[in-house]
N, CA, C and O atoms as a GROMACS GRO file, in nm:
protein
  180
    1UNK      N    1   1.608  -0.754   0.207
    1UNK     CA    2   1.665  -0.622   0.213
    1UNK      C    3   1.717  -0.586   0.074
    1UNK      O    4   1.782  -0.666   0.008
    2UNK      N    5   1.686  -0.467   0.034
    2UNK     CA    6   1.732  -0.416  -0.094
    2UNK      C    7   1.805  -0.285  -0.068
    2UNK      O    8   1.754  -0.198   0.003
    3UNK      N    9   1.923  -0.272  -0.125
    3UNK     CA   10   2.003  -0.151  -0.107
    3UNK      C   11   2.019  -0.086  -0.244
    3UNK      O   12   2.063  -0.149  -0.340
    4UNK      N   13   1.984   0.042  -0.250
    4UNK     CA   14   2.000   0.121  -0.372
    4UNK      C   15   2.094   0.235  -0.340
    4UNK      O   16   2.078   0.302  -0.238
    5UNK      N   17   2.193   0.258  -0.424
    5UNK     CA   18   2.296   0.356  -0.393
    5UNK      C   19   2.254   0.500  -0.420
    5UNK      O   20   2.322   0.592  -0.374
    6UNK      N   21   2.147   0.523  -0.491
    6UNK     CA   22   2.104   0.659  -0.522
    6UNK      C   23   1.953   0.669  -0.504
    6UNK      O   24   1.877   0.589  -0.558
    7UNK      N   25   1.910   0.768  -0.426
    7UNK     CA   26   1.767   0.793  -0.407
    7UNK      C   27   1.736   0.931  -0.462
    7UNK      O   28   1.747   1.030  -0.390
    8UNK      N   29   1.696   0.936  -0.588
    8UNK     CA   30   1.662   1.065  -0.648
    8UNK      C   31   1.516   1.067  -0.690
    8UNK      O   32   1.433   1.132  -0.627
    9UNK      N   33   1.485   0.996  -0.796
    9UNK     CA   34   1.348   0.999  -0.850
    9UNK      C   35   1.255   0.900  -0.781
    9UNK      O   36   1.133   0.916  -0.786
   10UNK      N   37   1.312   0.798  -0.717
   10UNK     CA   38   1.229   0.696  -0.655
   10UNK      C   39   1.186   0.587  -0.751
   10UNK      O   40   1.109   0.499  -0.714
   11UNK      N   41   1.235   0.592  -0.875
   11UNK     CA   42   1.192   0.494  -0.975
   11UNK      C   43   1.233   0.351  -0.940
   11UNK      O   44   1.157   0.258  -0.964
   12UNK      N   45   1.351   0.332  -0.882
   12UNK     CA   46   1.394   0.198  -0.844
   12UNK      C   47   1.305   0.143  -0.733
   12UNK      O   48   1.261   0.028  -0.740
   13UNK      N   49   1.280   0.223  -0.632
   13UNK     CA   50   1.195   0.178  -0.521
   13UNK      C   51   1.053   0.150  -0.570
   13UNK      O   52   0.993   0.052  -0.529
   14UNK      N   53   1.000   0.235  -0.656
   14UNK     CA   54   0.866   0.212  -0.710
   14UNK      C   55   0.858   0.081  -0.787
   14UNK      O   56   0.759   0.008  -0.775
   15UNK      N   57   0.960   0.049  -0.865
   15UNK     CA   58   0.962  -0.076  -0.940
   15UNK      C   59   0.972  -0.197  -0.846
   15UNK      O   60   0.908  -0.299  -0.869
   16UNK      N   61   1.053  -0.185  -0.743
   16UNK     CA   62   1.066  -0.292  -0.644
   16UNK      C   63   0.932  -0.315  -0.573
   16UNK      O   64   0.890  -0.430  -0.556
   17UNK      N   65   0.867  -0.207  -0.532
   17UNK     CA   66   0.736  -0.219  -0.467
   17UNK      C   67   0.634  -0.286  -0.559
   17UNK      O   68   0.558  -0.373  -0.516
   18UNK      N   69   0.633  -0.246  -0.684
   18UNK     CA   70   0.541  -0.306  -0.781
   18UNK      C   71   0.565  -0.456  -0.793
   18UNK      O   72   0.470  -0.535  -0.792
   19UNK      N   73   0.691  -0.495  -0.803
   19UNK     CA   74   0.726  -0.637  -0.816
   19UNK      C   75   0.688  -0.715  -0.691
   19UNK      O   76   0.635  -0.826  -0.701
   20UNK      N   77   0.715  -0.660  -0.573
   20UNK     CA   78   0.681  -0.729  -0.449
   20UNK      C   79   0.530  -0.747  -0.434
   20UNK      O   80   0.484  -0.850  -0.386
   21UNK      N   81   0.454  -0.647  -0.474
   21UNK     CA   82   0.308  -0.656  -0.463
   21UNK      C   83   0.252  -0.759  -0.561
   21UNK      O   84   0.150  -0.821  -0.532
   22UNK      N   85   0.316  -0.777  -0.677
   22UNK     CA   86   0.274  -0.881  -0.770
   22UNK      C   87   0.295  -1.018  -0.707
   22UNK      O   88   0.211  -1.107  -0.721
   23UNK      N   89   0.408  -1.036  -0.638
   23UNK     CA   90   0.438  -1.164  -0.574
   23UNK      C   91   0.347  -1.193  -0.456
   23UNK      O   92   0.304  -1.306  -0.436
   24UNK      N   93   0.318  -1.089  -0.377
   24UNK     CA   94   0.234  -1.107  -0.258
   24UNK      C   95   0.183  -0.969  -0.216
   24UNK      O   96   0.258  -0.888  -0.162
   25UNK      N   97   0.056  -0.944  -0.241
   25UNK     CA   98   0.001  -0.810  -0.212
   25UNK      C   99  -0.010  -0.782  -0.063
   25UNK      O  100  -0.035  -0.668  -0.025
   26UNK      N  101   0.009  -0.883   0.022
   26UNK     CA  102   0.001  -0.864   0.167
   26UNK      C  103   0.136  -0.842   0.232
   26UNK      O  104   0.147  -0.847   0.355
   27UNK      N  105   0.241  -0.816   0.153
   27UNK     CA  106   0.374  -0.790   0.209
   27UNK      C  107   0.371  -0.669   0.300
   27UNK      O  108   0.305  -0.569   0.271
   28UNK      N  109   0.442  -0.678   0.412
   28UNK     CA  110   0.468  -0.561   0.496
   28UNK      C  111   0.600  -0.501   0.447
   28UNK      O  112   0.705  -0.565   0.457
   29UNK      N  113   0.593  -0.381   0.396
   29UNK     CA  114   0.711  -0.319   0.336
   29UNK      C  115   0.744  -0.191   0.411
   29UNK      O  116   0.657  -0.106   0.433
   30UNK      N  117   0.870  -0.178   0.449
   30UNK     CA  118   0.918  -0.055   0.512
   30UNK      C  119   1.034  -0.002   0.428
   30UNK      O  120   1.118  -0.079   0.381
   31UNK      N  121   1.038   0.128   0.411
   31UNK     CA  122   1.146   0.191   0.334
   31UNK      C  123   1.221   0.285   0.427
   31UNK      O  124   1.161   0.368   0.496
   32UNK      N  125   1.352   0.271   0.428
   32UNK     CA  126   1.439   0.355   0.509
   32UNK      C  127   1.545   0.412   0.418
   32UNK      O  128   1.611   0.337   0.346
   33UNK      N  129   1.562   0.539   0.419
   33UNK     CA  130   1.656   0.603   0.330
   33UNK      C  131   1.754   0.689   0.408
   33UNK      O  132   1.714   0.768   0.494
   34UNK      N  133   1.881   0.674   0.377
   34UNK     CA  134   1.986   0.761   0.433
   34UNK      C  135   2.034   0.852   0.322
   34UNK      O  136   2.070   0.807   0.214
   35UNK      N  137   2.034   0.979   0.350
   35UNK     CA  138   2.078   1.074   0.250
   35UNK      C  139   2.186   1.161   0.311
   35UNK      O  140   2.166   1.224   0.415
   36UNK      N  141   2.300   1.163   0.247
   36UNK     CA  142   2.409   1.249   0.293
   36UNK      C  143   2.441   1.352   0.186
   36UNK      O  144   2.461   1.318   0.070
   37UNK      N  145   2.445   1.475   0.227
   37UNK     CA  146   2.481   1.582   0.134
   37UNK      C  147   2.599   1.657   0.192
   37UNK      O  148   2.595   1.706   0.305
   38UNK      N  149   2.703   1.666   0.114
   38UNK     CA  150   2.825   1.731   0.160
   38UNK      C  151   2.799   1.875   0.204
   38UNK      O  152   2.862   1.922   0.299
   39UNK      N  153   2.709   1.945   0.136
   39UNK     CA  154   2.684   2.085   0.171
   39UNK      C  155   2.609   2.099   0.303
   39UNK      O  156   2.602   2.210   0.357
   40UNK      N  157   2.553   1.991   0.358
   40UNK     CA  158   2.482   1.996   0.486
   40UNK      C  159   2.569   1.944   0.601
   40UNK      O  160   2.532   1.959   0.717
   41UNK      N  161   2.682   1.884   0.570
   41UNK     CA  162   2.769   1.829   0.674
   41UNK      C  163   2.853   1.940   0.737
   41UNK      O  164   2.899   2.031   0.668
   42UNK      N  165   2.872   1.930   0.868
   42UNK     CA  166   2.955   2.028   0.937
   42UNK      C  167   3.099   1.978   0.943
   42UNK      O  168   3.124   1.858   0.940
   43UNK      N  169   3.191   2.070   0.952
   43UNK     CA  170   3.332   2.035   0.962
   43UNK      C  171   3.363   1.998   1.106
   43UNK      O  172   3.339   2.077   1.197
   44UNK      N  173   3.416   1.876   1.128
   44UNK     CA  174   3.443   1.827   1.264
   44UNK      C  175   3.574   1.883   1.321
   44UNK      O  176   3.605   1.858   1.438
   45UNK      N  177   3.650   1.957   1.243
   45UNK     CA  178   3.779   2.007   1.291
   45UNK      C  179   3.763   2.128   1.379
   45UNK      O  180   3.862   2.182   1.428
   0.00000   0.00000   0.00000
C-alpha cells in the first residue's frame, strides 16, 4: 500500500507504477483516490 497526500498531476503514481512494473510486470495494481474539496462539502449545521 502506498499513500500519497496530494493527487494533482499524477506524477507520483506514474513513477510508482513504472517502478513496480520494472520489478514485476505481472503485478495486479489498483489505484484508489480520495479527493476532498472544501468548496464541494456541505455544511452539516
